[in-house]
N, C-alpha and C positions, 0 to 999 in steps of 0.2 A: 475053747477060748472065744466064744462068739461075741461079735461086736455088732450092733445094730445102730441105724441112724438114730441119733438122739440119745443113745444110751452109752454108758461108760463100759469100756472093756472089763471083763471079769475073768479071774483066773482061779483055778483050784491051786492048791500048794504045789501039786506035781507039775501043773502047767507053768506056774511061776518059776519053778526051778528049771524047767526046760528052756523057757525063753530067756532067762537071765543068766543061766550057766552057773548058778549058785545052788549047791545041794540043798535038798529039803531039810536035812538035820542042821545045816548051817543057818537057814532061815529061821528055824525054831530057836537056835542059839542066839541069833541077832534079837529076837523078840525078848529073850530073857535078859539081855543086856540093855535093852531100851534103845537100841540104835535103829530099830525097824518097827514102825507102828503096828499094833495088833491088827489082824484081819477082821473083816466084818463076818457076818453070818447070813446064809440063806437056808433057813431050816436047821438041818444038823451039819451042813457043810460049811467050812470056813471059805471065805471069798476075798480075793485080792484084787486090787485094781492097778491102773497104770502109775499111781502114786507110789505103790510099793515097788514096782518095777524100776521107776526113776530112782528111788531112794537106794536100791540094791545096786544100781549102776554107780551111783555116787560113792557108796561105800567102797566098792571094788576100785574105783579111780583114786580115792584118797588113801586106800591101803597101798596102791602101787606107788603113791608118792611118799611112802614111809610112815603114814600116820597109824598109831595103835588104835584099837577099838574104843578104849576109854576116852582118848582125844577126839575121835570121830563123834562120840556121843556128845562131847562137850560143844563141838562145832555146831551140831544140829540143835542143841538145847539153848544156844545163844543167838540172839538176832544179829545178822551181820552189821558191823559198825566200821566206819572208815577208820583206818589205822590200826585196827585190832589184828592180832596175829592170825586169828581164825579166817580172816578173809583171804589169806594166802591159800587156804585150802577149800573153803566153803563154795560148793558148786552154785549156791544161791546168789553168790556175789558175781557170777558171771565170769569166772576165772578163765584166763586164756594166756597165751604168751603175749604180754603187754609190752610194746616197744615205745617209741617216742610219742609224746602227746602234750597238749597244753592243758593247763588248769587256770581257772580264774581265781580271784582272791577268796571267794566264798568256798570254792571246791577245796582249795588248798587249806583253808582254815579248818574245814571239816575233817580233812585228813590228819592234820597235826593235833587237832583236839585241844587238850589242855597242856600240851607240852610247852607252849610259850614261844616267844620270839627268839630266844637264844638258839634253839635247835634249828630255827629257819635260817639263821645267819651261818650256822655250822654246815647245814645242808648245802647252801649256796656256795660256800667256800670250798666244799669238797666235791662240786661239780654235779650234785644230784639234781639241782634246780638252777635255772638261769632266767632272770627277769628279761622278758622281751616285750616292750611296749606295756600294754595293760594286762598281760597275762604272764604265767610262768610256764617256761618250757621244761618238760621232764624228759631226760634222754631215755630213761628206762624206768617205768613205773614199778615194776616188780622189785628192781634193786632199791628204789626209794622206800617201798614198804618194808623190805627186809632190813634197811638201815633203821627204820623207826622201831621195829621189833627188837633189834639189838640195842638200840638206845634205851628202850624200856626196861631192859634187864641189866643195864649198867655199863653197856660198851659205848664209848664216845663215837661220834660221827667219823672222826679222823681214822680210827681203827677199822670201822666198818668200810671205809673207803679203800683202805689198804687190802682188806680181805676181797673186796670187789675186784680190785685190779689184779689180784693173785689168781682169783678163781677165773676170771674172764681170760686172762692170758693163757692159762692152762687149758681151758676148756675150748678156746679158739683153735689151738693146735689139734686137740682131740677131735673137733668138729671137722676140720680139714681132712684128717685121716679117715674118719668114718664115711664122709661123703666120697672120698677117693676109693675107699674099699668097696663101697656099694656100686660106684660107677664101674670099677674094674670087673666086679663080679657079674653085673647085669650087662656088661658090654661085651661078653662072650657068649654066643649062642651055642647050640649043639653043633658038633662038628668043628668047633673052634672059629667059626665065622664071626667078624665083628658085627655087632648090633648097635645102632645109634640109640642113646638113652637120653630122654628128657627127664632129669631128676625133678623138675618142677611138678611133674605129674604125681610124684610120690611124696611131695612136701609134707602133707598132712600126716601121712603115715610115719615119715621120719620124725616128725615133730612129736608124735604120740609116743613113739619108741624113745625118744630123748627124754620126755616127761616120766614115762614108766620106769625105764632102765637107768637113765642118767641120774635122775634125782634121787631115786631109792639107793642106787650104788654109792653115790657121793654121801649120802646121809649115813649110810652103813659104815663106810670107810672112816668118816669123821668120828662116829661113835666108837669104832675100833681104836683109832689113833688116840682118842681122849682117854679111853679105858687103859691103854698100854702107858700112856704118859702119866696117869694117876698112879698106876701100880709101880712105875719106875720112881716116882716121887716119894712114895711111902717107903721104897727100899733105900732111897738116897735123899734124906732130908736136906742136905746141902744143895742138891740139884734143884729140889722143889723150891728152896728159898731163893735161888739165883734165877728161877724161872726158865731154866734149860734142862 
């Protein structure tokens, strides 16, 4: 895997598999699906670059968040657009855990796209947005994007606000329990001696775990619950009609 000044890093397929942790056969499979660009060639040898390594890492990260390969291909085949569901997963959009922020009118208009002023009024009423002077305060940008995704598939903002409150309240309790469990486990050293722990040192690792495990687990449980509810509805038409 030689890298020289002024030259791009180059990998064989075996080297790419080694540095990425993705098996060679899986790399070939990703090529066949179109989620990973084809390699270049140097004579008879296939050649990969850091572009391929970065793409593999992005694929793994999106899979950890519950995205299937066909959806991952769709993400990469589409240019990131403000307000599009794909930007919730697209690494090119610079996704991270987004907390409070401010938007000016132009930025908000770009995010809302063609949804119109009605949704703006609903978002403000539900607490997703708040006008402060010449800008808009967004308490949680990720939640705002999620509300727009739900709006686009037919759920009104009020319902998404109820779901937000429900999820946040349950996850807040879970987060307290997770942090407490980590602190209790890390606070006891060998021999039972107490060890002071600064969890802020492990913040990024805890957040990465939350994204990889929490998001995928919640998505899987929602998929399970929806499937069970659908099955129960088919068995009991009266229950399905009543929405219970």
